[in-house]
KEKE-3310 file (N, C-alpha, C; in steps of 0.2 Angstrom, whole numbers, plus 5000, padded with zeros to 4 digits):
npx = (5323:5323:5322:5311:5314:5325:5344:5344:5340:5323:5311:5297:5283:5272:5258:5246:5250:5260:5273:5288:5297:5313:5318:5319:5314:5301:5297:5297:5286:5275:5274:5272:5260:5251:5255:5248:5236:5232:5233:5225:5212:5212:5215:5222:5234:5250:5251:5240:5234:5233:5225:5229:5221:5224:5227:5238:5238:5245:5240:5237:5248:5258:5253:5254:5269:5270:5264:5272:5284:5284:5282:5271:5261:5257:5247:5242:5228:5224:5211:5206:5199:5197:5198:5203:5219:5222:5219:5229:5241:5240:5238:5252:5262:5256:5261:5275:5279:5276:5285:5298:5299:5291:5295:5306:5296:5290:5279:5262:5252:5236:5226:5211:5203:5191:5183:5189:5182:5169:5166:5165:5172:5172:5166:5157:5148:5143:5135:5127:5119:5114:5119:5128:5146:5155:5147:5144:5157:5160:5152:5156:5170:5168:5162:5171:5185:5179:5176:5186:5195:5187:5187:5200:5204:5209:5213:5209:5204:5212:5211:5216:5212:5212:5214:5208:5200:5191:5186:5181:5171:5163:5158:5151:5139:5135:5130:5120:5113:5113:5111:5112:5122:5133:5132:5140:5153:5168:5185:5186:5177:5168:5171:5156:5148:5146:5154:5158:5171:5183:5186:5198:5205:5221:5226:5219:5223:5232:5236:5232:5241:5252:5253:5256:5269:5277:5278:5285:5296:5301:5303:5292:5283:5269:5253:5249:5240:5220:5207:5199:5186:5181:5178:5168:5165:5153:5161:5175:5172:5167:5181:5188:5182:5184:5199:5199:5195:5205:5215:5213:5210:5222:5221:5208:5202:5207:5203:5188:5186:5192:5185:5174:5176:5179:5168:5159:5165:5162:5148:5136:5131:5141:5150:5143:5133:5137:5139:5127:5118:5120:5119:5105:5100:5106:5107:5112:5115:5105:5111:5124:5129:5136:5134:5119:5105:5094:5085:5095:5111:5117:5127:5126:5113:5116:5125:5115:5107:5116:5119:5106:5103:5113:5110:5097:5087:5093:5086)
npy = (5044:5029:5011:5003:4991:4988:4994:4999:5010:5015:5011:5014:5022:5017:5022:5016:5006:5014:5014:5010:5003:4995:4988:4973:4971:4974:4967:4955:4957:4959:4946:4940:4944:4937:4925:4923:4927:4914:4903:4907:4907:4895:4893:4885:4872:4866:4856:4858:4860:4877:4892:4905:4920:4931:4947:4957:4967:4974:4968:4954:4950:4953:4943:4931:4931:4929:4918:4909:4911:4908:4895:4888:4878:4885:4890:4900:4909:4920:4930:4936:4951:4959:4973:4983:4993:4992:4978:4972:4976:4972:4957:4958:4960:4951:4939:4942:4941:4929:4921:4926:4930:4920:4909:4900:4891:4882:4885:4884:4894:4899:4903:4913:4919:4931:4936:4927:4916:4918:4928:4941:4957:4962:4975:4974:4964:4969:4979:4973:4966:4976:4979:4987:4988:4984:4977:4965:4962:4956:4946:4937:4935:4929:4917:4912:4909:4900:4890:4885:4882:4872:4862:4859:4854:4860:4864:4875:4894:4908:4926:4943:4951:4965:4974:4988:4984:4977:4983:4993:4988:4982:4993:4997:4987:4988:5002:5000:4990:4976:4963:4948:4948:4953:4942:4933:4939:4937:4930:4919:4908:4893:4877:4872:4863:4851:4857:4870:4879:4880:4897:4910:4925:4930:4941:4950:4957:4966:4983:4992:5002:4996:4985:4990:4995:4984:4979:4986:4988:4973:4974:4969:4969:4979:4983:4999:5008:5011:5000:5005:5003:5005:5018:5029:5020:5014:5008:5014:5026:5023:5018:5030:5038:5030:5032:5045:5046:5037:5044:5055:5046:5035:5017:5015:5008:4996:4992:4992:4983:4972:4971:4969:4955:4948:4949:4942:4930:4926:4923:4912:4904:4907:4898:4889:4896:4900:4888:4881:4888:4889:4875:4872:4882:4881:4873:4863:4873:4872:4874:4873:4867:4872:4878:4887:4898:4900:4893:4893:4900:4915:4919:4911:4915:4927:4926:4920:4929:4938:4932:4932:4945:4949:4942:4948:4959:4975:4989)
npz = (5213:5223:5224:5234:5240:5236:5233:5221:5207:5206:5192:5191:5198:5211:5216:5222:5230:5238:5235:5225:5212:5207:5191:5192:5203:5201:5190:5198:5205:5197:5192:5203:5206:5198:5200:5211:5209:5200:5210:5221:5214:5210:5196:5186:5183:5183:5174:5166:5149:5141:5132:5126:5123:5111:5105:5100:5108:5123:5136:5133:5125:5136:5145:5139:5138:5152:5157:5150:5155:5168:5168:5162:5150:5136:5124:5108:5103:5089:5083:5068:5065:5053:5051:5043:5043:5056:5059:5052:5056:5071:5069:5063:5075:5085:5077:5078:5089:5093:5084:5090:5105:5110:5102:5108:5116:5109:5105:5100:5087:5085:5072:5068:5054:5052:5039:5031:5035:5037:5028:5028:5036:5052:5054:5042:5046:5058:5052:5042:5052:5061:5071:5087:5083:5092:5101:5093:5089:5101:5103:5092:5096:5109:5103:5095:5102:5115:5106:5098:5110:5116:5103:5103:5114:5124:5142:5148:5145:5144:5147:5144:5153:5162:5179:5177:5168:5173:5184:5178:5171:5181:5187:5177:5177:5191:5190:5181:5188:5184:5187:5183:5175:5186:5194:5187:5186:5187:5191:5188:5176:5176:5168:5166:5159:5146:5132:5133:5138:5150:5158:5161:5171:5172:5175:5184:5195:5191:5186:5172:5169:5175:5168:5156:5158:5161:5149:5142:5149:5148:5133:5124:5109:5104:5098:5100:5099:5102:5097:5083:5083:5096:5100:5108:5117:5132:5142:5139:5144:5158:5163:5163:5171:5184:5183:5186:5200:5205:5205:5214:5226:5228:5225:5223:5214:5215:5228:5225:5215:5220:5232:5231:5226:5237:5245:5236:5237:5249:5251:5255:5244:5233:5229:5220:5211:5198:5191:5193:5189:5175:5172:5173:5165:5151:5137:5122:5107:5092:5081:5081:5092:5104:5120:5126:5130:5123:5111:5098:5097:5101:5091:5080:5078:5074:5062:5054:5052:5047:5033:5028:5027:5017:5006:5003:4992:4987:4992)
capx = (5319:5325:5317:5308:5315:5334:5347:5345:5334:5317:5308:5290:5281:5265:5254:5240:5254:5263:5278:5292:5302:5317:5315:5318:5309:5294:5296:5294:5279:5270:5274:5268:5252:5248:5254:5243:5228:5231:5234:5219:5206:5213:5213:5224:5239:5256:5249:5236:5236:5232:5225:5229:5217:5229:5224:5242:5239:5251:5240:5236:5256:5262:5249:5256:5274:5273:5263:5277:5292:5282:5283:5265:5261:5252:5247:5237:5223:5223:5204:5208:5193:5196:5197:5209:5227:5222:5220:5235:5246:5239:5240:5260:5262:5257:5267:5282:5280:5276:5292:5304:5300:5288:5298:5309:5294:5288:5271:5257:5247:5230:5222:5205:5202:5183:5183:5189:5176:5162:5164:5165:5175:5168:5163:5152:5144:5140:5132:5121:5115:5112:5122:5134:5151:5158:5143:5146:5164:5161:5149:5160:5177:5168:5161:5177:5188:5177:5176:5195:5198:5185:5188:5208:5205:5212:5210:5207:5207:5214:5212:5220:5207:5215:5211:5205:5194:5187:5182:5176:5163:5158:5155:5143:5135:5132:5125:5113:5109:5113:5112:5113:5130:5137:5132:5147:5158:5173:5191:5185:5170:5171:5167:5151:5145:5151:5155:5161:5178:5185:5188:5200:5208:5225:5230:5216:5226:5236:5232:5232:5248:5257:5256:5261:5277:5279:5277:5289:5303:5303:5302:5286:5281:5262:5250:5247:5231:5215:5204:5196:5180:5179:5174:5161:5162:5154:5166:5180:5170:5168:5188:5190:5180:5186:5204:5199:5194:5211:5220:5210:5212:5225:5219:5201:5200:5207:5197:5183:5184:5192:5182:5167:5175:5178:5161:5156:5166:5160:5142:5135:5130:5147:5155:5138:5129:5137:5139:5120:5113:5122:5117:5098:5097:5110:5107:5117:5113:5102:5115:5131:5131:5138:5129:5114:5101:5089:5087:5099:5114:5117:5133:5121:5107:5118:5126:5109:5104:5120:5118:5100:5103:5119:5106:5090:5088:5094:5081)
capy = (5039:5024:5005:5002:4984:4987:5000:5002:5016:5013:5014:5016:5023:5013:5025:5013:5002:5017:5012:5012:4998:4993:4982:4968:4971:4976:4961:4950:4959:4957:4939:4937:4945:4933:4918:4924:4925:4907:4899:4908:4906:4888:4893:4879:4867:4865:4849:4860:4865:4883:4894:4911:4924:4936:4954:4960:4972:4975:4964:4948:4947:4951:4937:4924:4930:4928:4912:4904:4910:4904:4886:4885:4876:4889:4893:4907:4909:4927:4931:4943:4954:4962:4980:4987:4993:4990:4971:4971:4978:4968:4952:4957:4961:4943:4934:4944:4940:4921:4920:4929:4928:4913:4903:4893:4887:4878:4885:4884:4900:4897:4910:4913:4925:4931:4938:4921:4911:4922:4931:4949:4959:4963:4981:4974:4960:4972:4982:4969:4963:4980:4979:4990:4984:4981:4971:4960:4958:4951:4939:4933:4933:4923:4909:4908:4907:4895:4883:4882:4878:4866:4857:4857:4850:4865:4863:4882:4898:4912:4931:4947:4957:4969:4977:4993:4982:4972:4988:4996:4983:4982:5000:4998:4982:4991:5006:4997:4984:4971:4958:4942:4951:4953:4935:4930:4944:4933:4929:4912:4905:4887:4873:4869:4858:4851:4863:4875:4878:4885:4903:4913:4931:4929:4949:4955:4960:4972:4988:4993:5005:4993:4979:4993:4996:4978:4976:4991:4984:4969:4974:4966:4975:4978:4989:5005:5010:5008:4999:5010:5003:5005:5023:5030:5015:5016:5005:5019:5031:5022:5019:5037:5040:5027:5035:5050:5043:5034:5050:5057:5041:5029:5011:5015:5003:4989:4991:4991:4976:4966:4969:4965:4948:4945:4948:4938:4923:4925:4922:4904:4901:4908:4892:4885:4900:4900:4881:4878:4893:4884:4869:4874:4887:4881:4867:4865:4876:4866:4875:4872:4863:4875:4880:4892:4899:4900:4887:4895:4904:4922:4919:4908:4920:4935:4925:4917:4937:4943:4930:4935:4952:4949:4940:4951:4962:4981:4994)
capz = (5217:5224:5224:5240:5239:5234:5233:5215:5206:5203:5186:5192:5206:5211:5222:5226:5235:5241:5233:5220:5211:5200:5185:5193:5209:5198:5187:5202:5208:5193:5191:5211:5207:5193:5203:5217:5205:5198:5214:5227:5211:5206:5188:5182:5186:5178:5169:5159:5142:5142:5126:5128:5119:5110:5100:5099:5112:5129:5141:5130:5123:5142:5148:5137:5139:5159:5158:5147:5159:5174:5166:5159:5144:5135:5116:5109:5098:5088:5079:5064:5065:5046:5054:5040:5044:5063:5060:5048:5062:5077:5066:5064:5081:5087:5074:5078:5095:5091:5081:5094:5112:5111:5099:5113:5121:5106:5105:5092:5087:5080:5068:5064:5051:5050:5031:5025:5036:5037:5021:5028:5041:5059:5053:5039:5048:5061:5048:5041:5057:5063:5079:5088:5081:5099:5103:5087:5091:5107:5102:5088:5099:5112:5100:5092:5109:5116:5100:5097:5117:5116:5098:5102:5121:5131:5149:5151:5141:5148:5144:5147:5156:5169:5185:5175:5162:5176:5187:5174:5170:5187:5189:5173:5179:5196:5187:5177:5191:5180:5191:5179:5174:5192:5195:5182:5184:5192:5188:5184:5174:5176:5162:5169:5156:5139:5125:5139:5140:5158:5156:5168:5170:5178:5176:5186:5201:5189:5182:5164:5168:5177:5162:5150:5158:5162:5142:5141:5153:5144:5125:5121:5104:5104:5094:5104:5097:5103:5093:5080:5083:5102:5101:5111:5122:5137:5147:5140:5149:5165:5164:5163:5179:5189:5183:5190:5206:5209:5205:5219:5231:5225:5226:5222:5208:5219:5234:5223:5213:5224:5240:5227:5224:5243:5247:5233:5238:5257:5250:5256:5236:5229:5224:5216:5208:5191:5188:5193:5183:5168:5172:5173:5159:5146:5132:5116:5101:5089:5075:5082:5098:5109:5125:5124:5134:5118:5105:5094:5100:5099:5087:5074:5076:5070:5056:5050:5049:5042:5028:5025:5024:5012:5001:5001:4987:4989:4992)
cpx = (5322:5319:5318:5312:5324:5336:5347:5338:5328:5315:5302:5287:5273:5262:5249:5244:5259:5269:5282:5297:5306:5315:5315:5315:5301:5293:5294:5288:5274:5269:5270:5261:5249:5250:5249:5237:5227:5231:5226:5214:5207:5211:5216:5230:5243:5254:5244:5237:5231:5231:5224:5224:5221:5225:5231:5243:5243:5247:5240:5244:5258:5259:5255:5263:5275:5271:5269:5283:5290:5282:5277:5264:5255:5253:5243:5233:5221:5215:5205:5201:5192:5196:5204:5216:5226:5223:5228:5241:5245:5242:5249:5263:5263:5261:5273:5283:5280:5283:5297:5303:5296:5292:5302:5304:5290:5280:5267:5251:5242:5228:5216:5203:5194:5182:5184:5183:5167:5159:5163:5167:5168:5164:5156:5146:5140:5134:5124:5117:5111:5112:5127:5140:5155:5153:5144:5152:5165:5157:5153:5167:5176:5166:5167:5183:5186:5177:5181:5197:5194:5186:5196:5210:5210:5209:5206:5208:5206:5214:5215:5217:5212:5212:5206:5200:5188:5184:5178:5168:5160:5156:5149:5139:5131:5127:5119:5108:5109:5116:5114:5121:5136:5138:5138:5152:5163:5180:5190:5178:5171:5167:5161:5146:5148:5149:5156:5168:5179:5188:5191:5203:5215:5227:5226:5218:5230:5234:5235:5243:5254:5259:5258:5267:5279:5282:5285:5295:5306:5302:5297:5281:5274:5260:5247:5241:5227:5211:5200:5187:5177:5178:5170:5159:5160:5158:5174:5178:5169:5176:5189:5187:5183:5194:5204:5200:5201:5216:5220:5212:5215:5224:5211:5198:5201:5203:5189:5180:5185:5189:5176:5169:5175:5172:5157:5158:5164:5153:5141:5133:5134:5149:5149:5133:5130:5136:5131:5117:5116:5119:5109:5096:5101:5110:5110:5112:5111:5107:5121:5134:5133:5132:5126:5110:5094:5091:5093:5104:5115:5121:5129:5117:5110:5120:5120:5107:5108:5119:5111:5100:5109:5116:5100:5092:5088:5087:5083)
cpy = (5033:5019:5004:4996:4983:4993:5003:5006:5013:5016:5016:5016:5022:5015:5021:5007:5007:5014:5012:5007:4998:4989:4976:4966:4971:4970:4955:4950:4957:4950:4935:4939:4939:4926:4917:4924:4918:4904:4902:4906:4898:4888:4888:4877:4869:4859:4852:4863:4872:4886:4901:4917:4930:4941:4957:4967:4970:4969:4956:4946:4947:4945:4932:4925:4926:4922:4905:4905:4908:4896:4884:4884:4880:4891:4897:4905:4917:4925:4937:4945:4958:4969:4982:4985:4991:4980:4968:4971:4974:4960:4951:4957:4952:4939:4936:4941:4932:4917:4922:4927:4922:4908:4897:4889:4883:4878:4885:4892:4898:4904:4909:4920:4925:4934:4931:4915:4912:4926:4939:4950:4961:4970:4979:4970:4964:4977:4979:4966:4969:4982:4984:4986:4981:4975:4964:4956:4954:4945:4935:4930:4928:4918:4907:4905:4902:4887:4882:4878:4872:4861:4854:4854:4853:4864:4871:4889:4905:4920:4936:4953:4959:4971:4982:4989:4978:4978:4993:4994:4982:4987:4999:4993:4984:4996:5006:4991:4978:4965:4950:4943:4949:4945:4931:4934:4943:4931:4923:4909:4897:4882:4868:4864:4856:4856:4869:4875:4883:4893:4907:4920:4930:4938:4955:4958:4966:4977:4989:4998:5001:4987:4983:4994:4989:4977:4981:4991:4978:4969:4970:4970:4974:4984:4994:5007:5007:5005:5003:5010:5004:5013:5026:5024:5017:5013:5010:5025:5031:5021:5026:5040:5037:5030:5041:5049:5040:5039:5054:5053:5036:5022:5011:5009:4996:4986:4989:4985:4971:4964:4966:4956:4943:4944:4943:4930:4922:4924:4915:4899:4903:4903:4888:4890:4897:4893:4879:4880:4890:4880:4868:4876:4884:4875:4867:4867:4869:4866:4872:4869:4866:4878:4886:4892:4899:4893:4888:4899:4910:4923:4916:4912:4924:4931:4922:4925:4938:4939:4931:4941:4955:4947:4943:4957:4971:4986:5001)
cpz = (5216:5225:5232:5244:5240:5235:5226:5214:5204:5197:5187:5198:5205:5218:5225:5230:5239:5239:5227:5219:5205:5196:5189:5199:5207:5195:5191:5206:5205:5191:5198:5210:5202:5195:5207:5214:5204:5203:5220:5222:5208:5198:5185:5184:5180:5173:5164:5154:5142:5135:5129:5122:5118:5105:5097:5105:5119:5133:5138:5129:5131:5145:5147:5139:5148:5161:5156:5152:5165:5173:5163:5152:5140:5126:5114:5102:5097:5083:5076:5063:5057:5049:5049:5042:5052:5062:5056:5054:5068:5075:5065:5070:5086:5082:5075:5085:5096:5089:5084:5102:5113:5109:5104:5115:5116:5105:5100:5092:5083:5078:5066:5061:5049:5043:5027:5027:5036:5032:5023:5036:5046:5058:5050:5041:5053:5059:5046:5046:5061:5071:5081:5086:5086:5101:5098:5087:5097:5105:5098:5091:5104:5110:5099:5097:5112:5110:5100:5103:5117:5111:5100:5109:5125:5137:5151:5146:5146:5144:5147:5150:5163:5174:5183:5172:5168:5182:5185:5172:5176:5189:5184:5175:5186:5195:5186:5181:5187:5183:5189:5177:5181:5195:5193:5181:5190:5188:5184:5181:5173:5169:5165:5165:5149:5134:5128:5141:5148:5156:5162:5165:5174:5179:5180:5191:5198:5184:5176:5163:5171:5171:5156:5152:5160:5154:5139:5143:5148:5135:5122:5116:5104:5101:5101:5104:5099:5096:5088:5081:5091:5102:5102:5115:5128:5143:5146:5145:5157:5167:5164:5170:5185:5189:5186:5197:5210:5208:5212:5227:5228:5228:5225:5219:5211:5224:5230:5220:5218:5231:5237:5227:5231:5246:5243:5235:5245:5255:5250:5247:5232:5226:5220:5211:5201:5187:5188:5190:5177:5167:5171:5168:5154:5143:5127:5111:5097:5083:5075:5086:5104:5114:5124:5130:5129:5114:5100:5096:5098:5093:5080:5073:5072:5062:5052:5047:5045:5033:5025:5022:5017:5006:4999:4997:4990:4988:4990)
residu = (MET:HIS:CYS:ARG:LYS:CYS:PRO:ARG:SER:ALA:VAL:ILE:LYS:MET:PRO:ARG:HIS:ASN:THR:ALA:LEU:CYS:LYS:ASP:CYS:PHE:THR:GLU:PHE:VAL:ARG:THR:GLN:VAL:ARG:ARG:ALA:ILE:ALA:SER:HIS:ARG:MET:PHE:THR:ALA:ASP:ASP:ARG:ILE:LEU:VAL:ALA:VAL:SER:GLY:GLY:LYS:ASP:SER:LEU:ALA:LEU:TRP:SER:ILE:LEU:LEU:GLN:LEU:GLY:TYR:ARG:ALA:ASP:ALA:LEU:TYR:VAL:ASN:LEU:GLY:ILE:GLY:ASP:TYR:SER:VAL:GLN:SER:ARG:GLN:LYS:VAL:GLN:ARG:PHE:THR:ASP:THR:VAL:ALA:ALA:PRO:TYR:ARG:VAL:THR:LEU:HIS:ILE:HIS:THR:ILE:GLU:GLN:GLU:GLN:GLY:ALA:GLY:ILE:ARG:GLU:LEU:ALA:THR:LEU:VAL:ARG:ARG:PRO:THR:CYS:ALA:ALA:CYS:GLY:THR:MET:LYS:ARG:TYR:GLN:PHE:ASN:ARG:VAL:ALA:VAL:GLU:ARG:ASP:TYR:ASP:VAL:MET:ALA:THR:GLY:HIS:ASN:LEU:ASP:ASP:GLU:ALA:ALA:ARG:LEU:LEU:GLY:ASN:VAL:LEU:HIS:TRP:GLN:THR:ASP:TYR:LEU:ASP:LYS:GLN:ALA:PRO:VAL:LEU:PRO:ALA:SER:LEU:ASP:GLY:PHE:ALA:LYS:LYS:VAL:LYS:PRO:LEU:HIS:ARG:LEU:THR:GLU:ARG:GLU:ILE:ALA:ALA:TYR:ALA:LEU:LEU:HIS:ARG:ILE:ASP:TYR:ILE:VAL:ASP:GLU:CYS:PRO:MET:ALA:LYS:GLY:SER:LYS:LEU:LEU:ALA:TYR:LYS:HIS:ALA:LEU:ASN:GLN:LEU:GLU:MET:GLU:SER:PRO:GLY:THR:LYS:GLN:ASN:PHE:TYR:LEU:GLN:PHE:LEU:GLU:ARG:ARG:ALA:ALA:SER:PRO:ASP:ALA:HIS:HIS:THR:MET:ALA:GLU:GLN:ASP:ARG:GLN:HIS:LEU:HIS:PRO:CYS:THR:ALA:CYS:GLY:GLN:PRO:THR:SER:ALA:GLU:VAL:CYS:SER:TYR:CYS:ARG:MET:MET:ALA:ARG:ALA:ARG:ALA:GLU:ALA:GLY:ALA:PRO:ALA:HIS)
# end
């Protein structure tokens, strides 16, 4: 199998683009997709300070690597969730990447450990508040990512969400007609008011398989296993369904998600909806000051309930 752009041998076949590329051409393809995402959605500039949310997985570490190679000032934040060996291994992967690949760029790695600051790991917290672990985890991570980005004066926070993630999330939102979530499903969430960091997804044009290939070709050491808490997740079921469709009709995922973005951008209110909704409905949490639509934000409510349950007498 030969590369479609040069005489060298191809290392990856890409049915959705009806092409095959060698290592160098594939590397340029990946970086071009990231550049295109950044430019078309005005995610950030070379002068901005970027905070990358890293987990030890392929997507976040590949994103951090690509941004550094493209010349951006990108530090990282790792949230240690306290999930036994999984968290031990994921932290090791992040630290190794920081000490090797990222070291020449003089980056800063911020680490937040839930067990140290919240008194329990994510599984224990989820049990205390009687919420699904993934839901509690999402609340925790979103809160800490935003907090660190704002407190450390980063201009933007970047996450490693890929095309598979976004297409699966869109499918779930459409199936359940969750219009509030559809309104905010975009590669950029603006810093619409004080206390909110701008959030971006520079990998949204690349599939999970393409990012895995990039990580392998560039020897990015990442944790391969899925989070043990993700078992039974509806998002995984939606990904499986989309993978089946992709096999039958290559390009299904990108057409589904990117056409949604195109139609959304064409809406007369598209450039104002999110920011205006935030300004109308959000205000500072009375407990921590972060933006929320309620008197107390979901994170503070969750932690208050965990503390109350932990101190309650056993039945």
